GUKOLDREN-30922 format. One line per 2 residues: their letters; for each residue x negated, y, z negated of C-alpha. Coordinates in Angstrom, 2 decimals. Example, Ala and Ser with C-alpha at 12.3 -4.5 7.8 and 13.67 -1.06 7.14 Angstrom:
BEGIN
as = -12.30/-4.50/-7.80; -13.67/-1.06/-7.14
end
This chain:
BEGIN
xx = -37.54/-3.73/15.09; -35.07/-6.56/14.67
xx = -31.59/-5.75/15.97; -28.80/-6.12/13.47
xx = -26.34/-8.91/14.07; -23.16/-7.80/15.84
xx = -20.03/-7.56/13.74; -17.58/-10.30/14.66
xx = -14.26/-8.95/15.81; -12.38/-11.19/13.40
xx = -14.27/-9.70/10.44; -12.78/-6.22/10.93
xx = -9.38/-5.62/9.33; -7.53/-5.14/12.60
xx = -9.45/-7.90/14.36; -8.89/-10.40/11.57
xx = -5.24/-9.55/11.04; -4.56/-9.86/14.76
xx = -5.35/-13.57/14.39; -2.48/-13.97/11.93
xx = 1.23/-14.47/12.69; 2.06/-12.13/9.79
xx = 0.56/-9.13/11.62; 2.29/-6.83/14.10
xx = 1.81/-3.07/14.53; 4.60/-0.82/13.32
xx = 6.22/2.20/14.93; 5.48/5.87/14.42
xx = 8.89/7.47/14.76; 10.09/11.05/15.08
xx = 13.00/12.15/12.89; 14.45/15.35/14.39
xx = 17.62/15.18/12.28; 15.56/15.01/9.09
xx = 13.37/17.88/10.31; 16.43/20.04/10.99
xx = 17.97/19.20/7.60; 14.71/20.04/5.81
xx = 13.92/23.17/7.80; 10.54/22.08/9.18
xx = 9.21/21.79/12.72; 9.09/18.01/12.74
xx = 9.05/14.89/10.57; 7.20/11.72/11.48
xx = 7.61/8.38/9.72; 5.46/5.24/9.87
xx = 7.95/2.39/9.44; 6.00/-0.19/7.43
xx = 9.21/-2.07/6.65; 8.82/-3.56/10.15
xx = 5.76/-5.56/9.14; 6.50/-9.30/9.37
xx = 6.43/-9.54/5.54; 8.50/-6.38/5.14
xx = 5.93/-3.96/3.71; 2.49/-2.41/4.13
xx = 1.19/-4.79/1.46; 1.09/-7.52/4.11
xx = -2.10/-5.95/5.41; -4.15/-5.84/2.21
xx = -3.09/-9.09/0.59; -3.50/-11.16/3.74
xx = -6.85/-9.65/4.76; -8.43/-9.75/1.32
xx = -7.07/-13.23/0.60; -8.43/-14.72/3.81
xx = -11.79/-13.00/3.39; -12.14/-14.39/-0.13
xx = -11.28/-17.92/1.01; -13.74/-17.64/3.88
xx = -16.52/-16.63/1.49; -15.65/-19.50/-0.85
xx = -15.54/-22.12/1.91; -18.46/-20.94/4.03
xx = -16.19/-20.83/7.08; -15.40/-17.86/9.28
xx = -11.86/-16.63/8.97; -11.15/-17.83/12.51
xx = -12.34/-21.34/11.64; -10.54/-21.20/8.30
xx = -7.24/-20.54/10.07; -7.87/-23.41/12.45
xx = -9.21/-25.83/9.85; -8.30/-29.52/10.05
xx = -7.68/-32.08/7.33; -11.46/-32.52/7.09
xx = -11.95/-28.91/5.93; -13.33/-28.35/2.43
xx = -10.87/-28.05/-0.43; -10.05/-24.43/-1.11
xx = -9.66/-22.75/-4.50; -6.27/-21.21/-5.27
xx = -5.68/-17.50/-4.87; -4.54/-15.62/-7.98
xx = -2.98/-12.17/-8.16; -0.65/-9.88/-10.04
xx = 2.15/-8.10/-8.25; 5.40/-6.19/-8.44
xx = 6.49/-8.32/-5.48; 5.01/-7.27/-2.15
xx = 1.30/-7.86/-2.81; 2.10/-11.28/-4.25
xx = 4.07/-12.18/-1.13; 1.11/-11.21/1.05
xx = -1.39/-13.19/-1.04; 0.95/-16.20/-0.95
xx = 1.13/-15.85/2.84; -2.69/-15.75/3.08
xx = -2.97/-18.91/1.01; -0.41/-20.73/3.16
xx = -2.16/-19.67/6.39; -5.42/-21.16/5.12
xx = -3.91/-24.27/3.50; -4.63/-23.13/-0.06
xx = -2.49/-22.66/-3.16; -1.50/-19.37/-4.77
xx = -0.51/-18.30/-8.28; 1.30/-14.99/-8.58
xx = 1.77/-13.22/-11.92; 4.86/-11.02/-12.00
xx = 6.18/-8.70/-14.73; 9.59/-9.78/-15.90
xx = 11.27/-6.72/-14.34; 10.75/-8.16/-10.84
xx = 14.20/-9.12/-9.47; 15.04/-12.70/-8.46
xx = 15.22/-11.95/-4.72; 11.57/-10.87/-4.67
xx = 10.54/-13.92/-6.69; 12.37/-16.22/-4.29
xx = 10.48/-14.81/-1.29; 7.13/-15.53/-2.98
xx = 8.13/-19.05/-3.92; 9.32/-19.65/-0.36
xx = 5.70/-19.14/0.71; 4.71/-22.05/-1.54
xx = 3.23/-20.02/-4.39; 3.59/-20.72/-8.09
xx = 5.14/-17.77/-9.94; 4.19/-16.97/-13.53
xx = 6.41/-14.46/-15.31; 4.70/-12.02/-17.67
xx = 6.55/-10.23/-20.45; 5.79/-6.52/-20.10
xx = 4.60/-4.18/-17.37; 2.75/-4.65/-14.12
xx = -0.48/-3.69/-15.88; -0.02/-6.61/-18.28
xx = 0.46/-8.93/-15.30; -2.80/-7.57/-13.87
xx = -4.61/-8.47/-17.08; -3.05/-11.95/-17.18
xx = -4.12/-12.74/-13.60; -7.62/-11.44/-14.22
xx = -7.91/-13.62/-17.32; -7.00/-16.76/-15.39
xx = -9.55/-15.93/-12.69; -12.27/-15.35/-15.32
xx = -11.62/-18.87/-16.58; -12.50/-20.20/-13.13
xx = -8.94/-21.16/-12.21; -8.81/-19.29/-8.91
xx = -10.01/-16.41/-6.76; -8.61/-13.09/-7.95
xx = -7.07/-11.08/-5.09; -6.33/-7.85/-6.90
xx = -5.16/-4.59/-5.38; -6.45/-2.67/-8.39
xx = -9.56/-2.78/-10.53; -11.41/-0.86/-13.19
xx = -14.60/-1.41/-11.17; -14.98/1.25/-8.48
xx = -17.16/-1.15/-6.47; -14.81/-4.15/-6.56
xx = -15.27/-5.88/-3.15; -11.81/-7.48/-3.03
xx = -10.04/-4.19/-3.71; -12.28/-2.61/-1.08
xx = -10.99/-5.23/1.38; -7.40/-4.46/0.40
xx = -7.86/-0.73/1.01; -9.78/-1.34/4.25
xx = -6.80/-3.29/5.54; -4.44/-0.47/4.58
xx = -6.63/1.63/6.85; -5.06/-0.25/9.78
xx = -2.00/1.97/9.19; -4.15/5.04/9.82
xx = -5.59/3.43/12.97; -2.08/2.79/14.25
xx = -1.02/6.36/13.42; -3.98/7.79/15.35
xx = -3.15/5.57/18.32; 0.54/6.49/18.18
xx = -0.18/10.22/18.09; -2.38/10.05/21.19
xx = -0.18/7.62/23.12; 2.95/9.64/22.42
xx = 1.38/13.05/23.01; 2.59/13.96/19.52
xx = 1.23/17.06/17.78; -0.79/16.02/14.73
xx = 0.91/16.19/11.33; 0.07/19.03/9.00
xx = 0.86/17.12/5.79; 1.00/13.48/4.68
xx = 3.35/12.67/1.80; 2.29/9.25/0.57
xx = 3.54/7.39/-2.48; 1.22/5.85/-5.02
xx = 1.40/2.91/-7.34; -2.27/2.42/-8.22
xx = -3.40/4.68/-5.37; -4.82/2.27/-2.80
xx = -2.54/3.32/0.06; -3.02/7.02/-0.67
xx = -6.80/6.56/-0.67; -6.68/4.67/2.62
xx = -4.59/7.45/4.23; -6.88/10.20/2.93
xx = -9.92/8.41/4.33; -8.36/7.00/7.50
xx = -6.65/10.20/8.66; -9.60/12.49/8.02
xx = -9.94/14.74/11.05; -6.62/13.62/12.54
xx = -4.39/16.23/10.86; -3.68/19.83/11.78
xx = -4.16/22.66/9.30; -3.64/22.77/6.37
xx = -4.26/18.99/6.57; -2.85/18.26/3.11
xx = -2.58/14.79/1.59; 0.15/14.86/-1.07
xx = 0.31/11.90/-3.47; 3.84/11.25/-4.73
xx = 4.62/9.31/-7.93; 7.57/8.75/-10.26
xx = 7.45/11.26/-13.11; 7.36/8.39/-15.62
xx = 4.53/6.47/-13.93; 2.19/9.16/-12.59
xx = -1.06/7.31/-13.20; -2.90/8.70/-10.16
xx = -2.18/12.29/-11.12; -3.38/11.56/-14.65
xx = -6.57/9.95/-13.37; -7.32/12.80/-10.97
xx = -6.80/15.34/-13.77; -9.10/13.40/-16.11
xx = -11.67/12.42/-13.50; -11.37/8.82/-14.69
xx = -8.80/6.04/-14.97; -6.51/6.64/-17.94
xx = -3.50/4.71/-19.23; -0.16/6.45/-18.82
xx = 1.99/5.90/-21.94; 5.61/4.82/-21.90
xx = 7.73/2.03/-20.49; 6.98/2.98/-16.85
xx = 10.58/2.24/-15.93; 11.56/3.61/-12.54
xx = 13.92/2.83/-9.68; 10.80/2.86/-7.50
xx = 9.88/-0.62/-8.73; 6.77/-0.95/-6.57
xx = 5.31/2.22/-8.11; 5.70/1.19/-11.76
xx = 1.99/1.33/-12.64; 0.34/2.72/-15.73
xx = -3.30/2.76/-14.60; -4.78/3.91/-11.30
xx = -7.24/1.77/-9.39; -10.83/2.89/-9.89
xx = -11.83/2.19/-6.25; -8.85/4.26/-5.04
xx = -9.65/7.05/-7.48; -13.26/7.17/-6.26
xx = -11.99/7.79/-2.71; -9.26/10.28/-3.66
xx = -11.68/12.40/-5.68; -13.64/13.06/-2.48
xx = -10.61/14.73/-0.88; -8.56/17.79/-1.75
xx = -5.37/15.86/-2.49; -2.35/17.28/-4.26
xx = 0.01/15.32/-6.52; 3.75/15.51/-7.16
xx = 5.82/13.71/-9.80; 9.43/13.18/-8.72
xx = 12.55/12.55/-10.76; 14.62/9.38/-10.76
xx = 17.51/11.28/-9.19; 15.31/12.33/-6.28
xx = 13.89/8.82/-5.88; 17.36/7.27/-5.72
xx = 18.65/9.89/-3.27; 15.75/9.68/-0.81
xx = 16.67/6.37/0.91; 20.21/7.62/1.58
xx = 18.90/10.89/3.01; 16.43/9.02/5.22
xx = 18.97/6.60/6.64; 21.64/9.26/7.20
xx = 19.15/11.37/9.16; 18.00/8.74/11.62
xx = 15.36/6.97/9.55; 14.93/3.30/8.63
xx = 16.59/1.59/5.69; 14.33/1.39/2.69
xx = 14.17/1.51/-1.12; 13.31/4.26/-3.62
xx = 9.73/2.97/-3.49; 9.69/3.08/0.30
xx = 11.13/6.60/0.47; 9.18/8.11/-2.42
xx = 7.06/10.19/-0.05; 10.25/11.73/1.30
xx = 11.44/12.41/-2.26; 8.21/14.32/-2.82
xx = 8.66/16.32/0.39; 12.22/17.27/-0.54
xx = 11.13/18.28/-4.05; 8.28/20.42/-2.67
xx = 10.51/22.20/-0.17; 13.03/22.90/-2.93
xx = 10.40/24.63/-5.10; 9.16/27.87/-3.45
xx = 6.03/28.06/-5.60; 5.09/24.44/-4.87
xx = 5.82/24.83/-1.16; 3.56/27.89/-1.09
xx = 0.74/26.02/-2.86; 1.03/23.18/-0.37
xx = 1.34/25.61/2.56; 4.66/24.06/3.57
xx = 6.69/26.31/5.86; 9.06/26.07/8.85
xx = 6.11/25.29/11.16; 5.00/22.26/9.10
xx = 5.05/18.75/10.54; 4.96/16.30/7.60
xx = 4.24/12.59/8.00; 5.86/10.00/5.72
xx = 4.82/6.40/5.11; 8.02/4.35/4.69
xx = 6.36/1.49/2.86; 8.95/-1.28/2.75
xx = 12.29/-2.59/3.93; 14.98/-3.56/1.41
xx = 14.31/-7.13/0.21; 17.80/-8.22/1.24
end
């Protein structure tokens, strides 16, 4: 029997990302003041705003972008990052974004010496656009929603004008989106390591926000077996952009109607990702839609109770936890009680 070739360290998400200056692990922090205010035994937060690019999206966009360029060039990622002027010309990377994914894809392109084109819906504020342009990417504004930007980027890639680095797809087997979600799994690896190293009791619940669902799927898969009973994954979305809840209810990706306007700008998505949905349907996840008032209040609550500064998008998981604790019937369904130890993923720092 022929032995299979060993997996190169730099081909794993954590191994590859560790080669990049835009990777550093983030802290798992305990929030006793928040726990006391909420009436639970403990609250943990993974502070993804401390990533070098300011959000968890740095993991997926960088990893998937570099992997795609390596496949296109025939180089390993390690050699791609160390390429000289004699290296083959690289195709541009193309993506759609609400801001953070585009920044990560632009960073991947710059690391490899390639170009990037980022399609942004016109609701994206100037400060987020400036950060992407500062990485050398071309920004194309799209009139309409994030989902329309997704379609515009995909159309350009179909015309052969670049490699599409999407974080969502209608194809449940999309390899690039699989790379994006695999890289988000690094967060789960770091959580597992932090729990053991700190002698921290395992969380009983994970409240994780969803745009298209990739992060939630990565947490459901990556934390399997690492949680204490009842081991609930709770997916939190804005009430007006609850595309993951709609997809889980239908058993398929469906389009959420409406303008999708929300203060949680990074969660303004009308269609779930099919690869994320395929993962989430294998787990007993719950969903919560939260109001705009709760989304806006959550960052203030977090900061005033010892947590990191963030945005309504970054604190949406907390908004879901607060809403669940406020509703006795919902808390009972989720088995939330004074002995619970919820974990939050604080997904980004404020862009300023």
